[in-house]
C-alpha positions as CSV (number, residue, x, y, z in Angstrom):
1,X,115.4,72.0,90.3
2,X,114.8,75.1,92.4
3,X,111.0,74.6,92.0
4,X,111.3,71.0,93.2
5,X,113.6,71.8,96.1
6,X,111.3,74.7,97.2
7,X,108.2,72.6,96.9
8,X,109.7,69.8,98.9
9,X,111.0,72.2,101.6
10,X,107.7,74.0,101.9
11,X,105.8,70.7,102.0
12,X,108.0,69.5,104.8
13,X,107.6,72.8,106.7
14,X,103.8,72.5,106.4
15,X,103.9,68.8,107.4
16,X,106.0,69.6,110.4
17,X,103.7,72.4,111.5
18,X,100.7,70.1,111.1
19,X,102.2,67.0,112.8
20,X,104.0,69.0,115.6
21,X,101.3,71.7,115.9
22,X,102.2,72.8,119.5
23,X,105.8,73.7,119.0
24,X,105.3,76.4,116.5
25,X,101.9,77.4,117.9
26,X,103.9,78.3,121.0
27,X,106.3,80.3,118.8
28,X,103.5,82.3,117.3
29,X,101.9,82.9,120.7
30,X,105.2,84.2,122.2
31,X,105.9,86.4,119.2
32,X,102.4,87.9,119.4
33,X,102.6,88.3,123.2
34,X,106.0,90.0,122.9
35,X,106.8,88.4,126.3
36,X,110.5,87.9,125.6
37,X,111.2,91.3,124.0
38,X,112.7,94.3,125.8
39,X,109.2,95.1,127.2
40,X,109.4,98.8,126.3
41,X,106.2,100.6,127.3
42,X,106.4,102.4,123.9
43,X,105.9,99.1,122.0
44,X,104.2,96.7,124.3
45,X,100.8,98.1,123.3
46,X,101.3,96.1,120.1
47,X,101.2,92.7,121.9
48,X,98.4,90.3,121.4
49,X,97.8,87.9,124.2
50,X,94.5,86.3,123.2
51,X,95.3,82.7,122.5
52,X,92.5,82.4,119.9
53,X,94.1,85.1,117.8
54,X,97.6,83.6,117.8
55,X,96.1,80.2,117.0
56,X,94.1,81.6,114.1
57,X,97.2,83.4,112.8
58,X,99.2,80.1,113.0
59,X,96.4,78.2,111.1
60,X,96.6,80.9,108.4
61,X,100.4,80.4,108.2
62,X,100.0,76.7,107.8
63,X,97.3,77.1,105.1
64,X,99.6,79.6,103.3
65,X,102.4,77.1,103.4
66,X,100.2,74.3,102.0
67,X,99.1,76.7,99.3
68,X,102.7,77.5,98.4
69,X,103.5,73.8,98.2
70,X,100.5,73.0,96.0
71,X,101.3,75.8,93.6
72,X,105.0,74.9,93.3
73,X,104.2,71.2,92.9
74,X,101.8,72.1,90.1
75,X,104.6,74.2,88.5
76,X,107.0,71.3,88.7
77,X,104.5,69.0,87.1
78,X,103.9,71.5,84.3
79,X,107.6,71.9,83.7
80,X,108.1,68.1,83.6
81,X,105.4,67.8,81.0
82,X,106.4,70.9,79.0
83,X,108.8,69.3,76.5
84,X,108.2,71.1,73.2
85,X,105.0,72.6,74.5
86,X,105.4,76.4,75.0
87,X,102.0,76.8,76.6
88,X,102.8,74.3,79.4
89,X,106.2,76.0,79.9
90,X,104.6,79.4,80.2
91,X,102.0,77.9,82.7
92,X,104.9,76.4,84.6
93,X,106.7,79.7,84.7
94,X,103.5,81.5,85.9
95,X,102.8,78.9,88.6
96,X,106.4,79.0,89.9
97,X,106.2,82.8,90.0
98,X,103.0,82.6,91.9
99,X,104.4,80.1,94.4
100,X,107.5,82.1,95.0
101,X,105.6,85.3,95.3
102,X,103.4,83.7,98.0
103,X,106.6,82.6,99.7
104,X,108.0,86.2,99.6
105,X,104.7,87.5,101.1
106,X,104.7,85.0,103.9
107,X,108.3,85.2,104.9
108,X,109.1,88.8,103.9
109,X,105.8,90.4,104.8
110,X,104.5,88.0,107.5
111,X,107.7,87.0,109.4
112,X,110.1,89.8,108.7
113,X,107.8,92.8,108.6
114,X,105.0,91.8,110.9
115,X,106.8,89.4,113.3
116,X,110.2,90.9,113.2
117,X,109.4,94.6,113.3
118,X,105.8,95.0,114.4
119,X,106.0,92.4,117.2
120,X,109.7,93.1,117.7
121,X,110.7,89.5,117.3
122,X,114.3,90.6,116.7
123,X,114.5,91.5,120.4
124,X,113.9,87.9,121.5
125,X,116.7,85.5,122.1
126,X,114.4,82.5,122.3
127,X,111.5,83.3,119.8
128,X,113.4,84.9,116.9
129,X,112.7,83.3,113.5
130,X,114.2,86.1,111.4
131,X,117.1,84.0,110.2
132,X,114.9,81.2,108.9
133,X,112.5,83.7,107.4
134,X,115.4,85.4,105.6
135,X,116.6,82.1,104.2
136,X,113.2,81.4,102.7
137,X,112.8,84.9,101.4
138,X,116.2,84.7,99.6
139,X,115.4,81.4,98.0
140,X,112.0,82.6,96.8
141,X,113.5,85.9,95.5
142,X,116.3,84.0,93.6
143,X,113.6,81.8,92.1
144,X,111.6,84.8,91.0
145,X,114.6,86.4,89.4
146,X,115.7,83.2,87.6
147,X,112.3,82.4,86.2
148,X,111.9,85.9,84.7
149,X,115.3,86.0,83.0
150,X,115.1,86.1,79.3
151,X,115.8,82.8,77.5
152,X,118.6,82.7,74.9
153,X,116.4,81.3,72.2
154,X,113.5,83.7,72.3
155,X,114.6,86.7,74.3
156,X,111.5,86.2,76.5
157,X,111.3,85.0,80.1
158,X,111.1,81.3,80.7
């Protein structure tokens, strides 16, 4: 169920970013520009104000979200088709792991580390996406933990 929920959620996130491109494009632009942070001279050298670079980064994020969705949907399909087929179940587990790992990299590495710390997003009252990033990171981390727990029957991860 967590694979299905995460795939649906990531699909909706990607869909929203594609159909309402400007809203989150502005978010990325403001985070990169650091224009609503404390404006410390010791950190403002990190800001990127070139609109082409922030748009490119946003397109990469959307592509990454689509990739997460595709991988998790493939995992879900394999799990639904894995009745009494250990190879499909193993493939489903590996695909789910890959999808959730991609999600951890995006939200943990991209949003929390790069956006939150490098671009000081935590300082912005308006353009701070750390709470949403943490929610996604936690869901993906829980999924990774669950999918690698040993099964009762075989003692191996399922």
